Biopython code that builds the backbone (N, CA, C, O; Angstrom):
import numpy as np
from Bio.PDB.StructureBuilder import StructureBuilder

atoms = [
    (1, "MET", "N", (0.853, -1.170, 0.000)),
    (1, "MET", "CA", (0.000, 0.000, 0.000)),
    (1, "MET", "C", (0.902, 1.237, 0.000)),
    (1, "MET", "O", (1.766, 1.373, 0.866)),
    (2, "PRO", "N", (0.707, 2.128, -0.956)),
    (2, "PRO", "CA", (1.539, 3.337, -1.038)),
    (2, "PRO", "C", (1.370, 4.250, 0.183)),
    (2, "PRO", "O", (0.298, 4.323, 0.784)),
    (3, "TYR", "N", (2.448, 4.932, 0.525)),
    (3, "TYR", "CA", (2.470, 5.814, 1.696)),
    (3, "TYR", "C", (1.361, 6.857, 1.652)),
    (3, "TYR", "O", (0.689, 7.083, 2.658)),
    (4, "GLU", "N", (1.159, 7.493, 0.505)),
    (4, "GLU", "CA", (0.139, 8.550, 0.398)),
    (4, "GLU", "C", (-1.260, 8.008, 0.666)),
    (4, "GLU", "O", (-2.088, 8.697, 1.262)),
    (5, "ARG", "N", (-1.528, 6.791, 0.233)),
    (5, "ARG", "CA", (-2.843, 6.184, 0.482)),
    (5, "ARG", "C", (-3.027, 5.912, 1.975)),
    (5, "ARG", "O", (-4.100, 6.158, 2.526)),
    (6, "ILE", "N", (-1.987, 5.409, 2.621)),
    (6, "ILE", "CA", (-2.056, 5.161, 4.067)),
    (6, "ILE", "C", (-2.261, 6.481, 4.804)),
    (6, "ILE", "O", (-3.076, 6.564, 5.723)),
    (7, "LYS", "N", (-1.527, 7.503, 4.403)),
    (7, "LYS", "CA", (-1.645, 8.820, 5.045)),
    (7, "LYS", "C", (-3.064, 9.368, 4.912)),
    (7, "LYS", "O", (-3.585, 9.981, 5.843)),
    (8, "ARG", "N", (-3.682, 9.148, 3.767)),
    (8, "ARG", "CA", (-5.031, 9.650, 3.510)),
    (8, "ARG", "C", (-6.093, 8.822, 4.244)),
    (8, "ARG", "O", (-7.024, 9.383, 4.821)),
    (9, "GLU", "N", (-5.955, 7.488, 4.224)),
    (9, "GLU", "CA", (-6.986, 6.609, 4.770)),
    (9, "GLU", "C", (-6.807, 6.286, 6.257)),
    (9, "GLU", "O", (-7.786, 6.017, 6.955)),
    (10, "TYR", "N", (-5.568, 6.312, 6.740)),
    (10, "TYR", "CA", (-5.292, 5.928, 8.130)),
    (10, "TYR", "C", (-4.358, 6.927, 8.820)),
    (10, "TYR", "O", (-3.296, 6.538, 9.304)),
    (11, "PRO", "N", (-4.732, 8.190, 8.871)),
    (11, "PRO", "CA", (-3.817, 9.187, 9.438)),
    (11, "PRO", "C", (-3.516, 8.962, 10.922)),
    (11, "PRO", "O", (-2.413, 9.258, 11.380)),
    (12, "LEU", "N", (-4.481, 8.445, 11.668)),
    (12, "LEU", "CA", (-4.246, 8.208, 13.097)),
    (12, "LEU", "C", (-3.204, 7.113, 13.296)),
    (12, "LEU", "O", (-2.309, 7.244, 14.131)),
    (13, "HIS", "N", (-3.324, 6.037, 12.529)),
    (13, "HIS", "CA", (-2.375, 4.939, 12.642)),
    (13, "HIS", "C", (-0.968, 5.392, 12.261)),
    (13, "HIS", "O", (0.017, 4.976, 12.871)),
    (14, "LEU", "N", (-0.889, 6.239, 11.257)),
    (14, "LEU", "CA", (0.409, 6.738, 10.821)),
    (14, "LEU", "C", (1.066, 7.580, 11.917)),
    (14, "LEU", "O", (2.272, 7.477, 12.143)),
    (15, "CYS", "N", (0.286, 8.398, 12.585)),
    (15, "CYS", "CA", (0.817, 9.206, 13.693)),
    (15, "CYS", "C", (1.350, 8.318, 14.810)),
    (15, "CYS", "O", (2.412, 8.586, 15.372)),
    (16, "VAL", "N", (0.615, 7.269, 15.125)),
    (16, "VAL", "CA", (1.062, 6.346, 16.173)),
    (16, "VAL", "C", (2.334, 5.634, 15.725)),
    (16, "VAL", "O", (3.283, 5.510, 16.499)),
    (17, "TRP", "N", (2.356, 5.170, 14.490)),
    (17, "TRP", "CA", (3.511, 4.432, 13.960)),
    (17, "TRP", "C", (4.787, 5.272, 14.042)),
    (17, "TRP", "O", (5.850, 4.760, 14.395)),
    (18, "PHE", "N", (4.677, 6.569, 13.714)),
    (18, "PHE", "CA", (5.839, 7.449, 13.734)),
    (18, "PHE", "C", (5.980, 8.225, 15.040)),
    (18, "PHE", "O", (6.818, 9.122, 15.140)),
    (19, "ASN", "N", (5.166, 7.887, 16.042)),
    (19, "ASN", "CA", (5.219, 8.518, 17.357)),
    (19, "ASN", "C", (5.073, 10.043, 17.264)),
    (19, "ASN", "O", (5.764, 10.791, 17.956)),
    (20, "ASP", "N", (4.170, 10.477, 16.406)),
    (20, "ASP", "CA", (3.911, 11.907, 16.210)),
    (20, "ASP", "C", (2.715, 12.302, 17.085)),
    (20, "ASP", "O", (1.596, 12.460, 16.597)),
    (21, "TYR", "N", (2.976, 12.454, 18.375)),
    (21, "TYR", "CA", (1.891, 12.682, 19.327)),
    (21, "TYR", "C", (1.215, 14.041, 19.147)),
    (21, "TYR", "O", (0.028, 14.178, 19.443)),
    (22, "LYS", "N", (1.938, 15.030, 18.674)),
    (22, "LYS", "CA", (1.322, 16.349, 18.460)),
    (22, "LYS", "C", (0.296, 16.290, 17.330)),
    (22, "LYS", "O", (-0.809, 16.818, 17.455)),
    (23, "GLU", "N", (0.666, 15.652, 16.244)),
    (23, "GLU", "CA", (-0.264, 15.511, 15.117)),
    (23, "GLU", "C", (-1.433, 14.604, 15.512)),
    (23, "GLU", "O", (-2.575, 14.865, 15.133)),
    (24, "LEU", "N", (-1.157, 13.559, 16.258)),
    (24, "LEU", "CA", (-2.208, 12.659, 16.727)),
    (24, "LEU", "C", (-3.202, 13.420, 17.599)),
    (24, "LEU", "O", (-4.412, 13.251, 17.452)),
    (25, "ASP", "N", (-2.708, 14.239, 18.486)),
    (25, "ASP", "CA", (-3.587, 15.041, 19.337)),
    (25, "ASP", "C", (-4.457, 15.974, 18.502)),
    (25, "ASP", "O", (-5.639, 16.155, 18.793)),
    (26, "ARG", "N", (-3.873, 16.560, 17.476)),
    (26, "ARG", "CA", (-4.631, 17.444, 16.591)),
    (26, "ARG", "C", (-5.760, 16.678, 15.896)),
    (26, "ARG", "O", (-6.887, 17.166, 15.819)),
    (27, "TYR", "N", (-5.459, 15.494, 15.395)),
    (27, "TYR", "CA", (-6.488, 14.672, 14.754)),
    (27, "TYR", "C", (-7.590, 14.293, 15.739)),
    (27, "TYR", "O", (-8.770, 14.316, 15.390)),
    (28, "LEU", "N", (-7.214, 13.950, 16.952)),
    (28, "LEU", "CA", (-8.214, 13.534, 17.942)),
    (28, "LEU", "C", (-9.084, 14.704, 18.394)),
    (28, "LEU", "O", (-10.254, 14.506, 18.723)),
    (29, "GLN", "N", (-8.542, 15.909, 18.417)),
    (29, "GLN", "CA", (-9.318, 17.087, 18.802)),
    (29, "GLN", "C", (-10.378, 17.437, 17.765)),
    (29, "GLN", "O", (-11.446, 17.939, 18.117)),
    (30, "THR", "N", (-10.094, 17.178, 16.491)),
    (30, "THR", "CA", (-11.049, 17.522, 15.436)),
    (30, "THR", "C", (-12.166, 16.495, 15.341)),
    (30, "THR", "O", (-13.250, 16.815, 14.853)),
    (31, "SER", "N", (-11.930, 15.273, 15.793)),
    (31, "SER", "CA", (-12.882, 14.154, 15.777)),
    (31, "SER", "C", (-13.578, 13.970, 14.427)),
    (31, "SER", "O", (-14.754, 13.613, 14.363)),
    (32, "GLU", "N", (-12.833, 14.217, 13.358)),
    (32, "GLU", "CA", (-13.377, 13.957, 12.032)),
    (32, "GLU", "C", (-12.919, 12.600, 11.503)),
    (32, "GLU", "O", (-13.266, 12.218, 10.385)),
    (33, "HIS", "N", (-12.142, 11.876, 12.304)),
    (33, "HIS", "CA", (-11.633, 10.579, 11.890)),
    (33, "HIS", "C", (-12.250, 9.480, 12.743)),
    (33, "HIS", "O", (-12.532, 9.671, 13.926)),
    (34, "ASP", "N", (-12.450, 8.342, 12.126)),
    (34, "ASP", "CA", (-13.017, 7.188, 12.808)),
    (34, "ASP", "C", (-11.918, 6.504, 13.622)),
    (34, "ASP", "O", (-11.078, 5.798, 13.064)),
    (35, "ILE", "N", (-11.925, 6.711, 14.936)),
    (35, "ILE", "CA", (-10.865, 6.143, 15.773)),
    (35, "ILE", "C", (-11.002, 4.633, 15.933)),
    (35, "ILE", "O", (-10.081, 3.990, 16.437)),
    (36, "GLU", "N", (-12.115, 4.053, 15.523)),
    (36, "GLU", "CA", (-12.324, 2.608, 15.608)),
    (36, "GLU", "C", (-11.933, 1.882, 14.327)),
    (36, "GLU", "O", (-11.996, 0.654, 14.280)),
    (37, "ARG", "N", (-11.535, 2.603, 13.294)),
    (37, "ARG", "CA", (-11.192, 1.990, 12.018)),
    (37, "ARG", "C", (-9.920, 1.172, 12.153)),
    (37, "ARG", "O", (-8.920, 1.643, 12.694)),
    (38, "LYS", "N", (-9.969, -0.053, 11.658)),
    (38, "LYS", "CA", (-8.802, -0.933, 11.724)),
    (38, "LYS", "C", (-7.815, -0.579, 10.624)),
    (38, "LYS", "O", (-8.199, -0.134, 9.542)),
    (39, "ASP", "N", (-6.535, -0.786, 10.921)),
    (39, "ASP", "CA", (-5.527, -0.524, 9.905)),
    (39, "ASP", "C", (-5.497, -1.684, 8.901)),
    (39, "ASP", "O", (-6.173, -2.689, 9.121)),
    (40, "PRO", "N", (-4.738, -1.573, 7.816)),
    (40, "PRO", "CA", (-4.751, -2.593, 6.768)),
    (40, "PRO", "C", (-4.315, -3.977, 7.244)),
    (40, "PRO", "O", (-4.650, -4.979, 6.613)),
    (41, "ARG", "N", (-3.583, -4.042, 8.331)),
    (41, "ARG", "CA", (-3.107, -5.335, 8.826)),
    (41, "ARG", "C", (-4.073, -5.970, 9.819)),
    (41, "ARG", "O", (-3.811, -7.059, 10.330)),
    (42, "GLY", "N", (-5.187, -5.297, 10.094)),
    (42, "GLY", "CA", (-6.199, -5.873, 10.982)),
    (42, "GLY", "C", (-6.137, -5.272, 12.310)),
    (42, "GLY", "O", (-6.917, -5.637, 13.189)),
]
sb = StructureBuilder()
sb.init_structure("model")
sb.init_model(0)
sb.init_chain("A")
sb.init_seg("    ")
for serial, (resi, resn, name, xyz) in enumerate(atoms, 1):
    if name == "N":
        sb.init_residue(resn, " ", resi, " ")
    sb.init_atom(name, np.array(xyz, "f"), 0.0, 1.0, " ", f" {name:<3s}", serial, name[0])
structure = sb.get_structure()
């Protein structure tokens, strides 16, 4: 799966993977992302 597709479809998982807690916090504050969505590996 290409990086850009992962970034677009799973931004929360990407933040966790790269330990980007500031960006993760920003995503969680906006609550426009499904925090229950599973990543491509299950």
